[in-house]
N, C-alpha and C positions, 0 to 999 in steps of 0.2 A: 686578349684578355689577360690581366695580371691577377695572380692568386697567391696568397700566402701559403708557404709550404713548411711543414715541420719535418725535420729529418733526424733520424736516430740510427746509430750503428750498434747492432746487438752482437757482442762478443766476436767482432771481426768476421762474422759469418753471414749476417743478413743486414741489408740496408732497409729501413722502414721509413715510410713517409705518410703523412696525412695532409689533407687539404681541408682546413677548418671551414672554408666557405661551402664545402660539399659534405653535408652530414653523412657519416658512415663511410667516407672515402679514405681507406687505408690501403697502402700498397707496400709490398715487400719484394725484394729481389736479392740475388747473390752478388750482383755487380751494380755499381753506380750507374753505368750506362744503361743497363736493362731497367733500373728503377726510373730513370729519366724518361725512357721510352714509354713505360707503363703509366707514369704520371700524365704525360701528354695525352695518351689514349683515354684515360679516365676523365680528364678535364674536357675533352672534346665530346664525350657522350652526352 
């Protein structure tokens, strides 16, 4: 499945992403690798 992803970096401390096709799906992490892992987990739910 392909999903659009919006990615923001907040003051070089947190990476934040949201998946517009999943209402309310917002993810944050301190590293890009962890953010990607969490995004994949959220999309699979």
